[in-house]
C-alpha positions as CSV (number, residue, x, y, z in Angstrom):
1,M,0.0,0.0,0.0
2,I,2.8,2.4,0.9
3,A,4.6,1.5,-2.3
4,E,1.5,2.3,-4.3
5,E,1.0,5.6,-2.6
6,D,4.6,6.4,-3.3
7,R,4.1,5.6,-7.0
8,L,1.0,7.8,-7.2
9,S,2.7,10.6,-5.4
10,E,5.6,10.5,-7.8
11,E,3.3,10.5,-10.8
12,G,1.4,13.5,-9.5
13,E,4.5,15.6,-8.7
14,N,6.1,14.9,-12.1
15,Y,3.0,15.4,-14.2
16,F,3.4,19.1,-14.7
17,I,6.7,18.7,-16.5
18,S,6.1,15.5,-18.3
19,M,2.8,16.4,-19.8
20,T,4.1,19.7,-21.1
21,D,7.2,18.1,-22.7
22,M,5.0,15.4,-24.3
23,M,2.7,17.9,-25.9
24,V,5.4,20.1,-27.3
25,G,7.4,17.1,-28.5
26,V,4.4,15.7,-30.5
27,L,3.8,19.0,-32.2
28,F,7.5,19.3,-33.1
29,I,7.6,15.9,-34.6
30,F,4.6,16.5,-36.8
31,I,5.9,19.9,-38.0
32,I,9.2,18.2,-39.0
33,M,7.2,15.5,-40.9
34,L,5.1,18.1,-42.6
35,M,8.2,20.0,-43.8
36,T,9.8,16.9,-45.1
37,F,6.8,15.9,-47.2
38,A,6.3,19.5,-48.5
39,L,9.9,19.6,-49.7
40,D,9.6,16.1,-51.3
41,F,6.5,16.9,-53.2
42,R,7.9,20.1,-54.7
43,R,10.0,17.7,-56.9
44,S,6.8,16.0,-58.2
45,S,5.0,18.4,-60.4
46,D,2.2,16.0,-61.4
47,V,1.0,15.7,-57.8
48,Q,2.1,19.1,-56.5
49,Q,-1.3,20.7,-56.4
50,D,-3.0,17.8,-54.6
51,A,-0.1,17.5,-52.2
52,L,-0.1,21.2,-51.5
53,K,-3.8,21.1,-50.7
54,I,-3.3,18.2,-48.2
55,A,-0.3,19.9,-46.7
56,Q,-2.3,23.1,-46.2
57,Q,-5.0,21.1,-44.5
58,I,-2.4,19.5,-42.2
59,A,-0.9,22.9,-41.4
60,E,-4.3,24.2,-40.5
61,K,-4.9,21.3,-38.2
62,L,-1.5,21.7,-36.7
63,R,-2.1,25.3,-35.9
64,A,-5.4,24.5,-34.3
65,Q,-3.8,21.7,-32.3
66,E,-0.9,24.0,-31.3
67,L,-3.4,26.5,-29.9
68,E,-5.1,23.7,-27.9
69,V,-1.8,22.4,-26.6
70,Q,-0.8,25.9,-25.5
71,K,-4.1,26.2,-23.7
72,Q,-3.5,23.0,-21.9
73,I,0.1,24.0,-21.0
74,A,-1.2,27.3,-19.6
75,A,-3.8,25.4,-17.5
76,I,-1.1,23.1,-16.2
77,Q,1.2,26.0,-15.4
78,Q,-1.7,27.7,-13.6
79,V,-2.3,24.7,-11.4
80,A,1.4,24.7,-10.5
81,E,1.2,28.4,-9.7
82,D,-2.0,27.8,-7.6
83,R,-0.2,25.1,-5.6
84,R,2.8,27.4,-5.1
85,R,0.5,30.1,-3.7
86,L,-1.3,27.6,-1.5
87,L,2.0,26.4,0.0
88,H,3.3,29.9,0.7
89,D,0.0,30.9,2.2
90,I,0.2,28.0,4.6
91,Q,3.9,28.9,5.3
92,A,3.0,32.6,6.0
93,Q,0.2,31.7,8.4
94,L,2.4,29.3,10.2
95,A,5.0,32.0,10.5
96,R,2.5,34.2,12.2
97,E,2.0,31.3,14.7
98,G,5.7,31.4,15.3
99,L,6.4,28.2,13.4
100,K,9.0,28.0,10.7
101,V,8.6,25.6,7.8
102,E,10.2,25.2,4.4
103,V,8.5,25.1,1.0
104,D,9.7,23.0,-2.0
105,D,7.8,24.5,-4.9
106,A,9.0,22.1,-7.5
107,N,7.7,19.0,-5.7
108,G,4.8,20.6,-3.8
109,V,6.2,19.8,-0.4
110,L,5.7,21.7,2.9
111,R,8.7,20.5,4.9
112,L,8.2,20.5,8.7
113,T,11.8,21.1,9.8
114,E,13.4,19.9,13.0
115,D,12.4,23.2,14.6
116,A,8.7,22.4,13.9
117,V,8.5,18.6,14.4
118,R,11.3,16.5,15.7
119,F,11.3,12.8,16.7
120,Q,13.7,11.2,19.1
121,P,15.8,8.3,17.7
122,S,13.8,5.1,17.3
123,H,10.6,6.8,18.5
124,S,7.5,7.9,16.7
125,D,5.7,9.8,19.5
126,L,5.0,13.5,19.3
127,I,6.0,15.0,22.7
128,G,6.3,18.4,24.3
129,H,6.1,21.5,22.1
130,Y,6.4,19.4,18.9
131,K,2.9,18.1,19.6
132,E,1.8,21.7,20.1
133,N,3.4,22.6,16.8
134,V,1.4,19.9,15.0
135,D,-1.7,21.4,16.6
136,K,-0.8,24.8,15.1
137,I,-0.3,23.2,11.7
138,A,-3.7,21.5,12.0
139,R,-5.5,24.7,12.8
140,V,-3.9,26.4,9.8
141,L,-4.7,23.5,7.4
142,G,-8.3,23.4,8.8
143,R,-8.7,27.1,7.8
144,I,-7.1,27.0,4.4
145,L,-7.7,23.5,2.8
146,P,-11.5,23.8,2.6
147,R,-11.0,26.5,0.0
148,H,-8.9,24.2,-2.1
149,V,-10.9,20.9,-2.3
150,A,-13.5,19.7,-4.7
151,C,-16.1,18.5,-2.1
152,L,-17.1,19.4,1.4
153,P,-19.4,17.5,3.8
154,K,-22.8,19.0,4.5
155,L,-25.4,17.1,6.5
156,S,-23.4,13.9,5.9
157,V,-23.8,14.3,2.2
158,L,-20.9,15.3,-0.1
159,Q,-21.6,18.2,-2.3
160,N,-19.7,20.5,-4.6
161,C,-18.0,23.4,-2.8
162,D,-19.2,26.9,-3.5
163,G,-16.5,29.4,-4.2
164,V,-13.7,26.9,-4.5
165,E,-10.5,28.5,-5.6
166,K,-8.7,27.3,-8.8
167,A,-6.3,25.0,-7.2
168,K,-7.9,21.7,-6.0
169,V,-6.0,19.3,-3.8
170,E,-6.2,15.7,-5.0
171,T,-4.2,14.2,-2.1
172,L,-2.3,15.6,0.9
173,F,0.4,13.0,1.8
174,I,1.7,13.1,5.3
175,E,5.1,11.6,4.8
176,G,7.2,10.1,7.6
177,H,11.0,9.8,7.4
178,T,13.8,8.4,9.4
179,D,17.6,8.8,9.6
180,T,20.0,6.1,8.4
181,T,20.7,4.6,11.8
182,G,18.9,1.4,12.9
183,A,17.7,-1.6,10.8
184,D,16.1,-0.8,7.5
185,T,13.1,-3.1,8.2
186,D,12.5,-1.2,11.5
187,N,12.8,2.2,9.8
188,W,10.0,1.5,7.3
189,Q,7.7,0.8,10.2
190,L,9.0,3.7,12.2
191,S,8.6,6.2,9.3
192,T,5.0,5.1,8.8
193,A,4.3,5.3,12.5
194,R,5.6,8.9,12.6
195,A,3.3,9.8,9.7
196,V,0.3,8.0,11.3
197,N,0.9,9.7,14.7
198,T,1.1,13.1,13.0
199,Y,-2.1,12.3,11.1
200,R,-3.9,11.4,14.3
201,E,-2.8,14.6,16.0
202,L,-3.8,16.7,13.0
203,I,-7.4,15.3,12.8
204,T,-7.8,15.5,16.5
205,T,-7.2,19.2,16.5
206,A,-8.8,19.9,13.1
207,P,-11.6,17.2,12.7
208,I,-12.6,18.8,9.4
209,L,-9.5,17.4,7.7
210,P,-10.6,13.8,7.3
211,T,-13.9,14.9,5.9
212,L,-12.4,16.8,2.9
213,R,-12.8,15.0,-0.4
214,N,-11.4,15.3,-3.9
215,S,-13.3,15.1,-7.2
216,A,-13.5,11.3,-6.9
217,S,-15.2,11.8,-3.4
218,L,-12.1,10.2,-1.8
219,P,-10.5,11.6,1.4
220,I,-7.6,13.9,0.4
221,V,-5.5,13.3,3.6
222,S,-3.3,10.1,3.5
223,V,-0.1,8.8,5.0
224,S,3.1,7.2,3.7
225,G,6.4,6.2,5.1
226,Y,9.8,6.3,3.3
227,S,12.3,5.0,5.9
228,S,15.6,6.7,5.2
229,T,15.3,6.7,1.4
230,R,14.7,10.4,1.0
231,P,17.2,12.3,3.2
232,I,17.4,16.1,2.9
233,D,20.9,16.1,4.4
234,P,23.2,13.4,2.9
235,H,25.8,13.6,5.7
236,N,26.2,10.8,8.2
237,D,26.3,12.7,11.5
238,K,24.1,13.7,14.3
239,G,23.0,17.0,12.8
240,A,22.0,15.3,9.5
241,W,20.1,12.6,11.4
242,E,18.1,15.2,13.3
243,K,17.1,16.9,10.0
244,N,16.1,13.6,8.3
245,R,13.9,12.5,11.2
246,R,11.0,14.6,9.9
247,I,7.5,14.9,8.4
248,D,6.8,16.3,5.0
249,L,3.4,17.4,3.7
250,R,3.2,16.7,0.0
251,F,0.4,18.4,-2.0
252,V,-0.8,16.6,-5.2
253,M,-3.2,18.7,-7.2
254,E,-6.0,17.6,-9.4
255,T,-5.2,17.6,-13.1
256,D,-7.1,16.1,-16.1
257,N,-4.3,13.8,-17.2
258,L,-6.6,11.5,-19.2
259,T,-8.0,14.2,-21.4
260,G,-4.6,15.6,-22.3
261,L,-3.3,12.2,-23.2
262,Q,-6.3,11.2,-25.3
263,Q,-6.0,14.4,-27.3
264,I,-2.4,13.7,-28.0
265,R,-3.4,10.2,-29.1
266,D,-6.2,11.4,-31.3
267,M,-3.9,14.0,-32.9
268,T,-1.3,11.4,-33.6
269,R,-3.9,9.1,-35.3
270,E,-5.4,11.9,-37.4
271,M,-2.0,13.2,-38.6
272,D,-0.9,9.6,-39.5
273,G,-3.9,9.4,-41.7
274,E,-3.1,12.6,-43.5
275,I,0.5,11.6,-44.0
276,E,-0.7,8.3,-45.5
277,R,-2.7,10.4,-48.0
278,L,0.5,12.2,-48.9
279,K,2.3,9.0,-49.4
280,A,-0.3,7.7,-51.7
281,L,0.0,10.8,-53.9
282,N,3.7,10.2,-54.0
283,G,3.2,6.6,-55.2
284,G,3.8,5.1,-51.8
285,G,7.2,6.6,-51.4
286,P,8.7,7.7,-48.0
């Protein structure tokens, strides 16, 4: 289960870049192919007019597709910007509570530093002011997140939110981490226990959090453990160990992955058909 959550989280955080690159790459390939055929047909006067007509049709479709791709890229970039604003809004409100956290914009991570949440070696309990700090985080999340989800509970029935801001959170992963000391098998359980204990404290202080839902009507808050596999300090000393025994909050935003991929697929099939028409005019040549 943890491995699956890990996979889904990685897919979510890399989507913004990979989808954009894919769309631009497909357009570039088709433009190159169109230019190649246009140059080739200039040497065939008997089919030049028909080929030119088809090439013009392809060019028009490419321009239309380029506009659509640009529109989707802009939407993806807007989601990334909305997530950045969300993270910095949370960071600013926590700062007013006297709590310092770090933001990793590229990966959508709100990092609870050792000053905010720290665990003793081989322990997963929140103690002392670290427990109080998690309560502060819970109150801030309880105020902000309802404005960034697709569904809210009302009278035990899920409904669409009114006035939801553009950015919608698909999943908020509470990620537990350990240092490199201790047995690896123990560290996997320990990192997960740290995430679970943090989750329990969050929902105790802000009971609205487990009721928030994404567009699939699934709870947005989840937990995962990574053992020592994702250190933020690679050194092997006490200072690094303290930093790496931490909790990260990873925000995965809702994006219409399927629609974008289907449009690329449909565009590919359509352009393949047009290119086959050009080949037929050229006597089946390359």
